[in-house]
C-alpha positions as protocol buffer text, in pm:
chain_id: "A"
residue {
  index: 1
  type: MET
  ca { x: 37 y: -24 z: -1994 }
}
residue {
  index: 2
  type: ARG
  ca { x: 242 y: 4 z: -1679 }
}
residue {
  index: 3
  type: ILE
  ca { x: 599 y: -109 z: -1666 }
}
residue {
  index: 4
  type: SER
  ca { x: 838 y: -188 z: -1389 }
}
residue {
  index: 5
  type: TRP
  ca { x: 1147 y: 23 z: -1285 }
}
residue {
  index: 6
  type: LYS
  ca { x: 1371 y: -267 z: -1408 }
}
residue {
  index: 7
  type: GLN
  ca { x: 1196 y: -247 z: -1743 }
}
residue {
  index: 8
  type: TYR
  ca { x: 1218 y: 129 z: -1755 }
}
residue {
  index: 9
  type: PHE
  ca { x: 1608 y: 133 z: -1692 }
}
residue {
  index: 10
  type: LYS
  ca { x: 1644 y: -136 z: -1963 }
}
residue {
  index: 11
  type: GLN
  ca { x: 1482 y: 85 z: -2214 }
}
residue {
  index: 12
  type: LYS
  ca { x: 1633 y: 399 z: -2095 }
}
residue {
  index: 13
  type: PHE
  ca { x: 1996 y: 286 z: -2103 }
}
residue {
  index: 14
  type: ARG
  ca { x: 1978 y: 50 z: -2414 }
}
residue {
  index: 15
  type: LYS
  ca { x: 2244 y: 87 z: -2679 }
}
residue {
  index: 16
  type: PRO
  ca { x: 2106 y: 283 z: -2993 }
}
residue {
  index: 17
  type: SER
  ca { x: 1965 y: 46 z: -3252 }
}
residue {
  index: 18
  type: GLU
  ca { x: 2172 y: -17 z: -3570 }
}
residue {
  index: 19
  type: TYR
  ca { x: 1845 y: -2 z: -3751 }
}
residue {
  index: 20
  type: PHE
  ca { x: 1654 y: 314 z: -3853 }
}
residue {
  index: 21
  type: SER
  ca { x: 1297 y: 186 z: -3815 }
}
residue {
  index: 22
  type: VAL
  ca { x: 1076 y: -100 z: -3819 }
}
residue {
  index: 23
  type: GLY
  ca { x: 747 y: -120 z: -4008 }
}
residue {
  index: 24
  type: ILE
  ca { x: 474 y: -359 z: -3943 }
}
residue {
  index: 25
  type: ALA
  ca { x: 151 y: -411 z: -4131 }
}
residue {
  index: 26
  type: PHE
  ca { x: -151 y: -595 z: -3985 }
}
residue {
  index: 27
  type: THR
  ca { x: -325 y: -740 z: -4290 }
}
residue {
  index: 28
  type: ALA
  ca { x: -639 y: -960 z: -4323 }
}
residue {
  index: 29
  type: GLU
  ca { x: -428 y: -1255 z: -4394 }
}
residue {
  index: 30
  type: GLN
  ca { x: -98 y: -1208 z: -4202 }
}
residue {
  index: 31
  type: VAL
  ca { x: 141 y: -972 z: -4030 }
}
residue {
  index: 32
  type: LEU
  ca { x: 431 y: -831 z: -4225 }
}
residue {
  index: 33
  type: LEU
  ca { x: 746 y: -667 z: -4107 }
}
residue {
  index: 34
  type: CYS
  ca { x: 1014 y: -466 z: -4283 }
}
residue {
  index: 35
  type: ALA
  ca { x: 1319 y: -282 z: -4148 }
}
residue {
  index: 36
  type: LEU
  ca { x: 1529 y: 15 z: -4266 }
}
residue {
  index: 37
  type: LYS
  ca { x: 1876 y: 101 z: -4226 }
}
residue {
  index: 38
  type: LYS
  ca { x: 2070 y: 426 z: -4297 }
}
residue {
  index: 39
  type: SER
  ca { x: 2328 y: 394 z: -4588 }
}
residue {
  index: 40
  type: ASP
  ca { x: 2555 y: 637 z: -4762 }
}
residue {
  index: 41
  type: SER
  ca { x: 2312 y: 690 z: -5027 }
}
residue {
  index: 42
  type: GLY
  ca { x: 2007 y: 718 z: -4778 }
}
residue {
  index: 43
  type: LEU
  ca { x: 1765 y: 454 z: -4655 }
}
residue {
  index: 44
  type: GLU
  ca { x: 1784 y: 92 z: -4744 }
}
residue {
  index: 45
  type: TRP
  ca { x: 1523 y: -186 z: -4695 }
}
residue {
  index: 46
  type: VAL
  ca { x: 1713 y: -460 z: -4549 }
}
residue {
  index: 47
  type: LEU
  ca { x: 1473 y: -705 z: -4363 }
}
residue {
  index: 48
  type: ASP
  ca { x: 1151 y: -847 z: -4458 }
}
residue {
  index: 49
  type: ALA
  ca { x: 935 y: -1107 z: -4273 }
}
residue {
  index: 50
  type: SER
  ca { x: 586 y: -1236 z: -4229 }
}
residue {
  index: 51
  type: PHE
  ca { x: 401 y: -1410 z: -3947 }
}
residue {
  index: 52
  type: THR
  ca { x: 57 y: -1568 z: -3911 }
}
residue {
  index: 53
  type: HIS
  ca { x: -194 y: -1408 z: -3694 }
}
residue {
  index: 54
  type: LYS
  ca { x: -201 y: -1694 z: -3466 }
}
residue {
  index: 55
  type: THR
  ca { x: 174 y: -1696 z: -3388 }
}
residue {
  index: 56
  type: TRP
  ca { x: 272 y: -1332 z: -3472 }
}
residue {
  index: 57
  type: ALA
  ca { x: 331 y: -1220 z: -3125 }
}
residue {
  index: 58
  type: GLN
  ca { x: 585 y: -1482 z: -3023 }
}
residue {
  index: 59
  type: GLY
  ca { x: 722 y: -1497 z: -3391 }
}
residue {
  index: 60
  type: LEU
  ca { x: 789 y: -1122 z: -3351 }
}
residue {
  index: 61
  type: VAL
  ca { x: 977 y: -1174 z: -3021 }
}
residue {
  index: 62
  type: ASP
  ca { x: 1198 y: -1441 z: -3176 }
}
residue {
  index: 63
  type: TYR
  ca { x: 1266 y: -1231 z: -3488 }
}
residue {
  index: 64
  type: VAL
  ca { x: 1368 y: -920 z: -3307 }
}
residue {
  index: 65
  type: LYS
  ca { x: 1611 y: -1113 z: -3104 }
}
residue {
  index: 66
  type: GLN
  ca { x: 1764 y: -1301 z: -3401 }
}
residue {
  index: 67
  type: ASN
  ca { x: 1816 y: -975 z: -3594 }
}
residue {
  index: 68
  type: ASN
  ca { x: 1925 y: -750 z: -3299 }
}
residue {
  index: 69
  type: LEU
  ca { x: 1623 y: -513 z: -3360 }
}
residue {
  index: 70
  type: GLN
  ca { x: 1577 y: -449 z: -2992 }
}
residue {
  index: 71
  type: GLY
  ca { x: 1505 y: -79 z: -2929 }
}
residue {
  index: 72
  type: THR
  ca { x: 1424 y: 13 z: -3281 }
}
residue {
  index: 73
  type: SER
  ca { x: 1155 y: 262 z: -3358 }
}
residue {
  index: 74
  type: CYS
  ca { x: 846 y: 79 z: -3466 }
}
residue {
  index: 75
  type: TYR
  ca { x: 561 y: 231 z: -3684 }
}
residue {
  index: 76
  type: PHE
  ca { x: 249 y: 6 z: -3708 }
}
residue {
  index: 77
  type: THR
  ca { x: -19 y: 16 z: -3974 }
}
residue {
  index: 78
  type: LEU
  ca { x: -362 y: -159 z: -4002 }
}
residue {
  index: 79
  type: THR
  ca { x: -519 y: -241 z: -4324 }
}
residue {
  index: 80
  type: ALA
  ca { x: -885 y: -170 z: -4358 }
}
residue {
  index: 81
  type: HIS
  ca { x: -1008 y: -516 z: -4220 }
}
residue {
  index: 82
  type: TRP
  ca { x: -923 y: -389 z: -3871 }
}
residue {
  index: 83
  type: TYR
  ca { x: -1091 y: -40 z: -3860 }
}
residue {
  index: 84
  type: LYS
  ca { x: -1384 y: 168 z: -3948 }
}
residue {
  index: 85
  type: VAL
  ca { x: -1350 y: 505 z: -4127 }
}
residue {
  index: 86
  type: HIS
  ca { x: -1616 y: 757 z: -4176 }
}
residue {
  index: 87
  type: GLN
  ca { x: -1644 y: 1134 z: -4286 }
}
residue {
  index: 88
  type: LEU
  ca { x: -1830 y: 1309 z: -4022 }
}
residue {
  index: 89
  type: GLU
  ca { x: -1959 y: 1668 z: -3992 }
}
residue {
  index: 90
  type: ARG
  ca { x: -1714 y: 1856 z: -3773 }
}
residue {
  index: 91
  type: PRO
  ca { x: -1895 y: 1946 z: -3435 }
}
residue {
  index: 92
  type: GLU
  ca { x: -1868 y: 2318 z: -3357 }
}
residue {
  index: 93
  type: VAL
  ca { x: -1622 y: 2300 z: -3083 }
}
residue {
  index: 94
  type: ALA
  ca { x: -1264 y: 2430 z: -3018 }
}
residue {
  index: 95
  type: ASP
  ca { x: -995 y: 2222 z: -3165 }
}
residue {
  index: 96
  type: ASP
  ca { x: -878 y: 2092 z: -2839 }
}
residue {
  index: 97
  type: GLU
  ca { x: -1226 y: 1965 z: -2762 }
}
residue {
  index: 98
  type: LEU
  ca { x: -1280 y: 1800 z: -3113 }
}
residue {
  index: 99
  type: LEU
  ca { x: -1162 y: 1453 z: -3034 }
}
residue {
  index: 100
  type: ALA
  ca { x: -1395 y: 1418 z: -2740 }
}
residue {
  index: 101
  type: ALA
  ca { x: -1681 y: 1567 z: -2932 }
}
residue {
  index: 102
  type: LEU
  ca { x: -1647 y: 1305 z: -3211 }
}
residue {
  index: 103
  type: LYS
  ca { x: -1684 y: 1010 z: -2985 }
}
residue {
  index: 104
  type: TRP
  ca { x: -2060 y: 973 z: -3003 }
}
residue {
  index: 105
  type: PRO
  ca { x: -2116 y: 1065 z: -3356 }
}
residue {
  index: 106
  type: MET
  ca { x: -1861 y: 812 z: -3451 }
}
residue {
  index: 107
  type: GLN
  ca { x: -2008 y: 536 z: -3238 }
}
residue {
  index: 108
  type: GLU
  ca { x: -2347 y: 614 z: -3386 }
}
residue {
  index: 109
  type: ALA
  ca { x: -2211 y: 585 z: -3741 }
}
residue {
  index: 110
  type: ILE
  ca { x: -2046 y: 245 z: -3651 }
}
residue {
  index: 111
  type: GLY
  ca { x: -2352 y: 104 z: -3488 }
}
residue {
  index: 112
  type: SER
  ca { x: -2177 y: -122 z: -3252 }
}
residue {
  index: 113
  type: THR
  ca { x: -2147 y: -139 z: -2878 }
}
residue {
  index: 114
  type: VAL
  ca { x: -1766 y: -252 z: -2904 }
}
residue {
  index: 115
  type: GLU
  ca { x: -1543 y: -19 z: -2707 }
}
residue {
  index: 116
  type: MET
  ca { x: -1342 y: 174 z: -2979 }
}
residue {
  index: 117
  type: VAL
  ca { x: -1039 y: 416 z: -2972 }
}
residue {
  index: 118
  type: TYR
  ca { x: -1044 y: 680 z: -3248 }
}
residue {
  index: 119
  type: ASP
  ca { x: -857 y: 966 z: -3407 }
}
residue {
  index: 120
  type: TYR
  ca { x: -944 y: 1198 z: -3683 }
}
residue {
  index: 121
  type: ALA
  ca { x: -772 y: 1400 z: -3961 }
}
residue {
  index: 122
  type: GLN
  ca { x: -883 y: 1719 z: -4109 }
}
residue {
  index: 123
  type: MET
  ca { x: -873 y: 1726 z: -4493 }
}
residue {
  index: 124
  type: PRO
  ca { x: -692 y: 2023 z: -4651 }
}
residue {
  index: 125
  type: VAL
  ca { x: -998 y: 2092 z: -4892 }
}
residue {
  index: 126
  type: GLN
  ca { x: -1363 y: 2046 z: -4867 }
}
residue {
  index: 127
  type: VAL
  ca { x: -1666 y: 2027 z: -5094 }
}
residue {
  index: 128
  type: SER
  ca { x: -1830 y: 2365 z: -5106 }
}
residue {
  index: 129
  type: GLY
  ca { x: -2053 y: 2416 z: -4792 }
}
residue {
  index: 130
  type: GLN
  ca { x: -1921 y: 2119 z: -4610 }
}
residue {
  index: 131
  type: ASN
  ca { x: -1694 y: 2095 z: -4307 }
}
residue {
  index: 132
  type: LYS
  ca { x: -1623 y: 1729 z: -4247 }
}
residue {
  index: 133
  type: VAL
  ca { x: -1333 y: 1528 z: -4064 }
}
residue {
  index: 134
  type: MET
  ca { x: -1220 y: 1192 z: -4149 }
}
residue {
  index: 135
  type: VAL
  ca { x: -1255 y: 991 z: -3839 }
}
residue {
  index: 136
  type: VAL
  ca { x: -1095 y: 645 z: -3777 }
}
residue {
  index: 137
  type: ALA
  ca { x: -1210 y: 388 z: -3508 }
}
residue {
  index: 138
  type: ILE
  ca { x: -1032 y: 73 z: -3395 }
}
residue {
  index: 139
  type: ALA
  ca { x: -1149 y: -180 z: -3139 }
}
residue {
  index: 140
  type: ARG
  ca { x: -976 y: -110 z: -2808 }
}
residue {
  index: 141
  type: LYS
  ca { x: -900 y: -481 z: -2756 }
}
residue {
  index: 142
  type: GLU
  ca { x: -709 y: -504 z: -3087 }
}
residue {
  index: 143
  type: ILE
  ca { x: -505 y: -190 z: -3014 }
}
residue {
  index: 144
  type: GLU
  ca { x: -429 y: -344 z: -2661 }
}
residue {
  index: 145
  type: LYS
  ca { x: -316 y: -673 z: -2820 }
}
residue {
  index: 146
  type: LEU
  ca { x: -94 y: -514 z: -3080 }
}
residue {
  index: 147
  type: THR
  ca { x: 71 y: -260 z: -2830 }
}
residue {
  index: 148
  type: LYS
  ca { x: 133 y: -556 z: -2586 }
}
residue {
  index: 149
  type: ALA
  ca { x: 296 y: -757 z: -2840 }
}
residue {
  index: 150
  type: ILE
  ca { x: 536 y: -464 z: -2976 }
}
residue {
  index: 151
  type: TYR
  ca { x: 632 y: -394 z: -2619 }
}
residue {
  index: 152
  type: GLN
  ca { x: 707 y: -765 z: -2542 }
}
residue {
  index: 153
  type: ALA
  ca { x: 931 y: -791 z: -2849 }
}
residue {
  index: 154
  type: ASP
  ca { x: 1129 y: -490 z: -2716 }
}
residue {
  index: 155
  type: LEU
  ca { x: 1061 y: -246 z: -3002 }
}
residue {
  index: 156
  type: VAL
  ca { x: 971 y: 110 z: -2949 }
}
residue {
  index: 157
  type: LEU
  ca { x: 616 y: 178 z: -3059 }
}
residue {
  index: 158
  type: GLU
  ca { x: 607 y: 538 z: -3198 }
}
residue {
  index: 159
  type: SER
  ca { x: 268 y: 542 z: -3385 }
}
residue {
  index: 160
  type: ILE
  ca { x: -13 y: 353 z: -3523 }
}
residue {
  index: 161
  type: LEU
  ca { x: -124 y: 429 z: -3884 }
}
residue {
  index: 162
  type: VAL
  ca { x: -422 y: 333 z: -4112 }
}
residue {
  index: 163
  type: GLU
  ca { x: -378 y: 209 z: -4470 }
}
residue {
  index: 164
  type: GLU
  ca { x: -509 y: 531 z: -4636 }
}
residue {
  index: 165
  type: PHE
  ca { x: -223 y: 743 z: -4472 }
}
residue {
  index: 166
  type: ALA
  ca { x: 56 y: 473 z: -4459 }
}
residue {
  index: 167
  type: THR
  ca { x: 175 y: 521 z: -4823 }
}
residue {
  index: 168
  type: VAL
  ca { x: 135 y: 890 z: -4854 }
}
residue {
  index: 169
  type: GLU
  ca { x: 495 y: 949 z: -4765 }
}
residue {
  index: 170
  type: LEU
  ca { x: 606 y: 705 z: -5035 }
}
residue {
  index: 171
  type: THR
  ca { x: 478 y: 914 z: -5304 }
}
residue {
  index: 172
  type: PRO
  ca { x: 738 y: 1141 z: -5461 }
}
residue {
  index: 173
  type: LYS
  ca { x: 694 y: 1496 z: -5337 }
}
residue {
  index: 174
  type: SER
  ca { x: 521 y: 1708 z: -5623 }
}
residue {
  index: 175
  type: SER
  ca { x: 353 y: 2052 z: -5624 }
}
residue {
  index: 176
  type: ASP
  ca { x: 120 y: 1885 z: -5888 }
}
residue {
  index: 177
  type: ALA
  ca { x: -154 y: 1636 z: -5755 }
}
residue {
  index: 178
  type: VAL
  ca { x: -77 y: 1268 z: -5813 }
}
residue {
  index: 179
  type: ILE
  ca { x: -299 y: 969 z: -5806 }
}
residue {
  index: 180
  type: THR
  ca { x: -163 y: 647 z: -5628 }
}
residue {
  index: 181
  type: LEU
  ca { x: -335 y: 307 z: -5662 }
}
residue {
  index: 182
  type: VAL
  ca { x: -182 y: 72 z: -5387 }
}
residue {
  index: 183
  type: GLN
  ca { x: -314 y: -273 z: -5300 }
}
residue {
  index: 184
  type: GLU
  ca { x: -222 y: -522 z: -5041 }
}
residue {
  index: 185
  type: HIS
  ca { x: -250 y: -899 z: -5148 }
}
residue {
  index: 186
  type: GLY
  ca { x: -615 y: -986 z: -5189 }
}
residue {
  index: 187
  type: GLN
  ca { x: -747 y: -663 z: -5072 }
}
residue {
  index: 188
  type: ASP
  ca { x: -932 y: -352 z: -5210 }
}
residue {
  index: 189
  type: VAL
  ca { x: -732 y: -99 z: -5416 }
}
residue {
  index: 190
  type: VAL
  ca { x: -671 y: 224 z: -5208 }
}
residue {
  index: 191
  type: LEU
  ca { x: -689 y: 522 z: -5450 }
}
residue {
  index: 192
  type: ASN
  ca { x: -519 y: 840 z: -5301 }
}
residue {
  index: 193
  type: ILE
  ca { x: -475 y: 1173 z: -5438 }
}
residue {
  index: 194
  type: VAL
  ca { x: -173 y: 1335 z: -5297 }
}
residue {
  index: 195
  type: CYS
  ca { x: -18 y: 1677 z: -5330 }
}
residue {
  index: 196
  type: ASP
  ca { x: 317 y: 1787 z: -5156 }
}
residue {
  index: 197
  type: ASN
  ca { x: 290 y: 1470 z: -4956 }
}
residue {
  index: 198
  type: THR
  ca { x: -39 y: 1574 z: -4811 }
}
residue {
  index: 199
  type: LEU
  ca { x: -354 y: 1348 z: -4864 }
}
residue {
  index: 200
  type: PHE
  ca { x: -636 y: 1532 z: -5041 }
}
residue {
  index: 201
  type: PHE
  ca { x: -880 y: 1262 z: -5130 }
}
residue {
  index: 202
  type: SER
  ca { x: -905 y: 892 z: -5055 }
}
residue {
  index: 203
  type: ARG
  ca { x: -1141 y: 607 z: -5157 }
}
residue {
  index: 204
  type: ARG
  ca { x: -1140 y: 217 z: -5173 }
}
residue {
  index: 205
  type: MET
  ca { x: -1201 y: 51 z: -5505 }
}
residue {
  index: 206
  type: LYS
  ca { x: -1369 y: -276 z: -5464 }
}
residue {
  index: 207
  type: GLY
  ca { x: -1399 y: -547 z: -5721 }
}
residue {
  index: 208
  type: PHE
  ca { x: -1030 y: -594 z: -5799 }
}
residue {
  index: 209
  type: GLU
  ca { x: -932 y: -831 z: -5512 }
}
residue {
  index: 210
  type: ASN
  ca { x: -852 y: -1102 z: -5756 }
}
residue {
  index: 211
  type: ILE
  ca { x: -661 y: -909 z: -6001 }
}
residue {
  index: 212
  type: ALA
  ca { x: -349 y: -1110 z: -5955 }
}
residue {
  index: 213
  type: SER
  ca { x: -524 y: -1434 z: -6121 }
}
residue {
  index: 214
  type: PHE
  ca { x: -592 y: -1244 z: -6451 }
}
residue {
  index: 215
  type: THR
  ca { x: -390 y: -1269 z: -6776 }
}
residue {
  index: 216
  type: GLU
  ca { x: -318 y: -987 z: -6981 }
}
residue {
  index: 217
  type: ALA
  ca { x: -601 y: -1095 z: -7226 }
}
residue {
  index: 218
  type: GLU
  ca { x: -847 y: -1124 z: -6934 }
}
residue {
  index: 219
  type: LEU
  ca { x: -746 y: -788 z: -6812 }
}
residue {
  index: 220
  type: ASP
  ca { x: -837 y: -644 z: -7149 }
}
residue {
  index: 221
  type: MET
  ca { x: -1187 y: -803 z: -7107 }
}
residue {
  index: 222
  type: GLY
  ca { x: -1308 y: -507 z: -6890 }
}
residue {
  index: 223
  type: ILE
  ca { x: -1066 y: -513 z: -6579 }
}
residue {
  index: 224
  type: THR
  ca { x: -841 y: -222 z: -6697 }
}
residue {
  index: 225
  type: ASP
  ca { x: -1148 y: -45 z: -6832 }
}
residue {
  index: 226
  type: SER
  ca { x: -1314 y: -56 z: -6487 }
}
residue {
  index: 227
  type: LEU
  ca { x: -995 y: 71 z: -6331 }
}
residue {
  index: 228
  type: THR
  ca { x: -977 y: 372 z: -6571 }
}
residue {
  index: 229
  type: VAL
  ca { x: -1339 y: 454 z: -6514 }
}
residue {
  index: 230
  type: GLN
  ca { x: -1295 y: 466 z: -6133 }
}
residue {
  index: 231
  type: ILE
  ca { x: -968 y: 675 z: -6177 }
}
residue {
  index: 232
  type: GLN
  ca { x: -1167 y: 918 z: -6399 }
}
residue {
  index: 233
  type: ARG
  ca { x: -1457 y: 961 z: -6152 }
}
residue {
  index: 234
  type: SER
  ca { x: -1203 y: 1027 z: -5877 }
}
residue {
  index: 235
  type: MET
  ca { x: -1033 y: 1291 z: -6087 }
}
residue {
  index: 236
  type: ASP
  ca { x: -1350 y: 1449 z: -6185 }
}
residue {
  index: 237
  type: PHE
  ca { x: -1468 y: 1483 z: -5808 }
}
residue {
  index: 238
  type: PHE
  ca { x: -1124 y: 1616 z: -5723 }
}
residue {
  index: 239
  type: GLU
  ca { x: -1127 y: 1882 z: -5994 }
}
residue {
  index: 240
  type: SER
  ca { x: -1480 y: 1985 z: -6006 }
}
residue {
  index: 241
  type: GLN
  ca { x: -1624 y: 1934 z: -5666 }
}
residue {
  index: 242
  type: LEU
  ca { x: -1311 y: 2005 z: -5487 }
}
residue {
  index: 243
  type: ARG
  ca { x: -1207 y: 2267 z: -5738 }
}
residue {
  index: 244
  type: GLN
  ca { x: -838 y: 2156 z: -5769 }
}
residue {
  index: 245
  type: ALA
  ca { x: -587 y: 2181 z: -6045 }
}
residue {
  index: 246
  type: PRO
  ca { x: -585 y: 1892 z: -6286 }
}
residue {
  index: 247
  type: ILE
  ca { x: -397 y: 1589 z: -6195 }
}
residue {
  index: 248
  type: LYS
  ca { x: -87 y: 1521 z: -6393 }
}
residue {
  index: 249
  type: ARG
  ca { x: 34 y: 1170 z: -6299 }
}
residue {
  index: 250
  type: ILE
  ca { x: -76 y: 822 z: -6190 }
}
residue {
  index: 251
  type: LEU
  ca { x: 151 y: 587 z: -5993 }
}
residue {
  index: 252
  type: ILE
  ca { x: 43 y: 229 z: -5924 }
}
residue {
  index: 253
  type: ASN
  ca { x: 142 y: -71 z: -5688 }
}
residue {
  index: 254
  type: LEU
  ca { x: -106 y: -344 z: -5750 }
}
residue {
  index: 255
  type: ASP
  ca { x: -129 y: -711 z: -5656 }
}
residue {
  index: 256
  type: THR
  ca { x: -52 y: -839 z: -5994 }
}
residue {
  index: 257
  type: PRO
  ca { x: 250 y: -956 z: -6198 }
}
residue {
  index: 258
  type: ASN
  ca { x: 114 y: -768 z: -6486 }
}
residue {
  index: 259
  type: MET
  ca { x: 167 y: -411 z: -6342 }
}
residue {
  index: 260
  type: GLU
  ca { x: 363 y: -281 z: -6642 }
}
residue {
  index: 261
  type: TYR
  ca { x: 93 y: -396 z: -6887 }
}
residue {
  index: 262
  type: ILE
  ca { x: -166 y: -226 z: -6664 }
}
residue {
  index: 263
  type: CYS
  ca { x: 28 y: 100 z: -6651 }
}
residue {
  index: 264
  type: ASN
  ca { x: 59 y: 115 z: -7025 }
}
residue {
  index: 265
  type: SER
  ca { x: -321 y: 41 z: -7056 }
}
residue {
  index: 266
  type: ILE
  ca { x: -406 y: 319 z: -6809 }
}
residue {
  index: 267
  type: ALA
  ca { x: -170 y: 569 z: -6964 }
}
residue {
  index: 268
  type: GLU
  ca { x: -319 y: 503 z: -7310 }
}
residue {
  index: 269
  type: ALA
  ca { x: -673 y: 536 z: -7191 }
}
residue {
  index: 270
  type: MET
  ca { x: -626 y: 838 z: -6968 }
}
residue {
  index: 271
  type: GLY
  ca { x: -369 y: 1023 z: -7193 }
}
residue {
  index: 272
  type: MET
  ca { x: -134 y: 1098 z: -6906 }
}
residue {
  index: 273
  type: PRO
  ca { x: 175 y: 933 z: -6759 }
}
residue {
  index: 274
  type: CYS
  ca { x: 122 y: 615 z: -6548 }
}
residue {
  index: 275
  type: ASP
  ca { x: 410 y: 453 z: -6389 }
}
residue {
  index: 276
  type: LEU
  ca { x: 507 y: 208 z: -6109 }
}
residue {
  index: 277
  type: LEU
  ca { x: 525 y: 358 z: -5769 }
}
residue {
  index: 278
  type: GLN
  ca { x: 885 y: 357 z: -5672 }
}
residue {
  index: 279
  type: PRO
  ca { x: 980 y: 476 z: -5304 }
}
residue {
  index: 280
  type: GLU
  ca { x: 1295 y: 666 z: -5248 }
}
residue {
  index: 281
  type: ILE
  ca { x: 1430 y: 382 z: -5052 }
}
residue {
  index: 282
  type: ALA
  ca { x: 1723 y: 142 z: -5178 }
}
residue {
  index: 283
  type: CYS
  ca { x: 1660 y: -243 z: -5171 }
}
residue {
  index: 284
  type: ALA
  ca { x: 1889 y: -500 z: -5037 }
}
residue {
  index: 285
  type: GLU
  ca { x: 2004 y: -756 z: -5304 }
}
residue {
  index: 286
  type: HIS
  ca { x: 1763 y: -1002 z: -5205 }
}
residue {
  index: 287
  type: LEU
  ca { x: 1444 y: -782 z: -5196 }
}
residue {
  index: 288
  type: ASN
  ca { x: 1258 y: -598 z: -5466 }
}
residue {
  index: 289
  type: PHE
  ca { x: 949 y: -374 z: -5456 }
}
residue {
  index: 290
  type: LYS
  ca { x: 733 y: -613 z: -5647 }
}
residue {
  index: 291
  type: MET
  ca { x: 732 y: -841 z: -5334 }
}
residue {
  index: 292
  type: ALA
  ca { x: 680 y: -549 z: -5085 }
}
residue {
  index: 293
  type: SER
  ca { x: 396 y: -454 z: -4868 }
}
residue {
  index: 294
  type: PHE
  ca { x: 374 y: -80 z: -4918 }
}
residue {
  index: 295
  type: SER
  ca { x: 167 y: -42 z: -4616 }
}
residue {
  index: 296
  type: CYS
  ca { x: 448 y: -199 z: -4431 }
}
residue {
  index: 297
  type: LEU
  ca { x: 716 y: 20 z: -4603 }
}
residue {
  index: 298
  type: GLY
  ca { x: 514 y: 332 z: -4561 }
}
residue {
  index: 299
  type: ALA
  ca { x: 500 y: 277 z: -4195 }
}
residue {
  index: 300
  type: ALA
  ca { x: 869 y: 227 z: -4158 }
}
residue {
  index: 301
  type: TYR
  ca { x: 935 y: 540 z: -4377 }
}
residue {
  index: 302
  type: THR
  ca { x: 722 y: 744 z: -4147 }
}
residue {
  index: 303
  type: LYS
  ca { x: 1017 y: 817 z: -3927 }
}
residue {
  index: 304
  type: ALA
  ca { x: 1204 y: 963 z: -4210 }
}
residue {
  index: 305
  type: ALA
  ca { x: 904 y: 1190 z: -4303 }
}
residue {
  index: 306
  type: LEU
  ca { x: 866 y: 1319 z: -3948 }
}
residue {
  index: 307
  type: ILE
  ca { x: 1247 y: 1404 z: -3921 }
}
residue {
  index: 308
  type: LYS
  ca { x: 1223 y: 1587 z: -4262 }
}
residue {
  index: 309
  type: GLU
  ca { x: 904 y: 1765 z: -4148 }
}
residue {
  index: 310
  type: ASN
  ca { x: 1089 y: 1881 z: -3821 }
}
residue {
  index: 311
  type: GLU
  ca { x: 1394 y: 2010 z: -4006 }
}
residue {
  index: 312
  type: GLU
  ca { x: 1165 y: 2203 z: -4245 }
}
residue {
  index: 313
  type: ILE
  ca { x: 987 y: 2367 z: -3940 }
}
residue {
  index: 314
  type: LYS
  ca { x: 1328 y: 2456 z: -3779 }
}
residue {
  index: 315
  type: GLU
  ca { x: 1438 y: 2616 z: -4117 }
}
residue {
  index: 316
  type: ASP
  ca { x: 1116 y: 2818 z: -4136 }
}
residue {
  index: 317
  type: VAL
  ca { x: 1173 y: 2931 z: -3775 }
}
residue {
  index: 318
  type: ASN
  ca { x: 1528 y: 3033 z: -3847 }
}
residue {
  index: 319
  type: GLU
  ca { x: 1417 y: 3226 z: -4143 }
}
residue {
  index: 320
  type: VAL
  ca { x: 1168 y: 3408 z: -3937 }
}
residue {
  index: 321
  type: GLN
  ca { x: 1421 y: 3489 z: -3676 }
}
residue {
  index: 322
  type: ASP
  ca { x: 1683 y: 3617 z: -3919 }
}
């Protein structure tokens, strides 16, 4: 998108935002926003808003003005309703040619003539004998709509994420692999296996979209058993097929008021700790993590993760130079 010189200089010489970052999650039902600020103790979640799909673009413009969010770094995440993801064999090309080489295999896998934009991630471990990459494709017209809306709202779009990766940085850093179960309202459960803030494995667990409507007694009639079976299968694949060390902990944030009950049930069935996923972010008094979109919070927290990563790289370089 081209901008005028007037618009360019407006952005160039704008006062720094008082906010650290804005996260936006584009879900199947609505568009969610959160904003983080720096505090003496770290980062604090201070703003939370939602918009309908029909009115979100103008609603975002108005909300940004009302809360003086202009010029804030914005990280946007899409939930699975808006993109396609496939594991594809890595073409035998150089790294700088890989993205271009994946275009036609991805288009064939999708089976659609809609123009797509796409990106890929190389997984840190593979099944023996395989060499696959995780490829994500999004309709170009959807990307153009959201980038235009972010620009018109006077936010600074830094990156676009997908749901599988959005919550990785919210997982407490651990050298032992951790399973996380995260669910947006009324959607599939995303099961990730994360180690040292790196995504090793991800899958979607269907059939739990209505888990919020079940009582504790109803959960005991097979729902929690189904959850534990899916967790065990993922653990077995991770440990046997990917040949990784055993998982030591499970963290959850599900779309249900009975999370503590489910935690206890999973811990008892699996014989390992299962706790609520608690990001290392403080909450303003009017907010709490039970009402949060973790895709949205994870997007906003991306900036902190990138800063930390750059600092670690600088430390490594300095150590080598010394």
